[in-house]
N, C-alpha and C positions, 0 to 999 in steps of 0.2 A: 310493560316489559313482559315477555313470555317466560313461562317456567318450563318450556319444553327442553328436554335434554337432547344433546347430540349423541347419536349412538356411538358406542366405543369403536365400532367398525369404521366409522368416519375418521376417528382419531388415528387409527392404524393406517388408513388410506393416506391421510395428510402426512403422517410420519414417513411413510414409504415413498411418497411422490412429490413432496414440497421441494421445489428447486431452491428456494430461499433457505430453508433449513439445511439442505445438503451443502449448499455453497458456504453457509455460515460455519457448519461443522468442519468442512475441509479447510476453510480459511483459518479457523482457530487452531486446528492441528498443525497446519503449515507454520502459522505464527509462533506456536510454542516451539516447534523444531528449530526455526531460525533464530528465535530469541535465545534459546539455549546455546546455539552455535556462536552467536555474536556476543554472548555475555562476557567473554574474556576481553572484549574491546570496550565494554561499558556502554554498548548501544543495543537498541532493539531492532527487530527486522524493519519496523516502520522508519526508524531513524536511518538505517542503512539505505533504504529506498529514497528517503529525502536527500541524504547526502549524495547518493548516486545521481539523482536528478539534477544536481548542481554541478556535476562533473562535465563541464562544457567550456568551450573556448572563451565565451563572453559571459558576464554576469547575467543572471536570469531574472526577468520580471516575475513578481509574485503570481500574477494571473495564470500564466502558462504552467508554472510549477504546481499551483493548486489544482488546476485542471488535470494535469498528468496524474497526480496522486489522488484524484477524486475527493478533494477536500474543499471546504469553503475557506475563504481568506482568514477568517477568525481562527479556525482550527489550525491552519498552516502557521499563523502567527504564534499561537501557543506552542506548536511543535518545534518552531525555530528557536525559541528562547533558551532551552537548556543546551542546545548545541552551540548557540552563540556564546553563552556563558562559558562553555568549555573551550572556546576559541577554535571551533571546527568550521565555522562559517561567519560571514559578515552580512549585515543588512545595512544598506546605504541608500540615501535618497537617489532617485533617478534624476540625473542632471537635465534630462529633457522634460521631466514632469515631476515637480517637487512633491506631489502627492503620492507618486509611485515609489516603490522600493525595489532595489536590485539585490539579488542574493548571490553570494560567491563563496566558494570553498576557500579556506585558508590553507597554508602549507600543512598545518597540523591535520586539517580535514582530509587533504589529499593523502597524507601519510597513513592516516587511519583507514581510508578506503583501500589503499594499496595493500595494507595488512589484512583487511577483512575480505577482500575480493576472492582470494584462494579458498577461503572457508565457504563463501557463497557458492563458488564453482563446485566444490566437493559436495556440499549438501544438496545443491540443485541437481547434480548428476545422480546422486543417490535417489532422490525423489523421482526423477525421470526414469531411472532404471527400474523402479517399482512398477512403472507403466510401460507398455510397449511404445515404440517411437511414434507410431500412428496415433495411439491413444493420447500421448502427451501433446502432439500437434493439434489433434481434434479438440482436446480440452482447452488448450490455449486459444484456439479460434473461437470456441463457444464462449469462453469467458470474455474475450474481446467483444463479441456480439452483445452479450448481456451488459457489459459495461457501457456500451454505446446506445442502449435502449433509451427511449424517451422516458423520463422519470415522472411525467405528468400522470396523476392518478386516472384510472379509467372511470368513466361516468357510471353511476349506479343504475 
């Protein structure tokens, strides 16, 4: 193992240029903002997104929901449990594949989403107003691109 030091100038360069660091910082700032806004409903921003992903005409299989939320199935299962205990959603066996699970909003879940949506609209508009319209659209496009990148590590 080498005892060589990385020059502080490299640390500053990474701090100022690391896309991962800047994405994490922005994500945490947005998460805190929306968590605060949704606190009155007893949900987090992640729970709002999960519930919103279930707002569809037919029950949703776990796989597509996990994919949309960029979660593995184990993480999704853990995220579902408190919302299921609150009666905001149901998890039922898929009649076509007993190993699969179908996720549905309950009436209480729909009611909560109906109450929380105007808060999301207001907060989201405030965030977008802080950016120019083109910057918000460019940011959204860039984040989509990053979210679709191959996650395989690069060869050394």
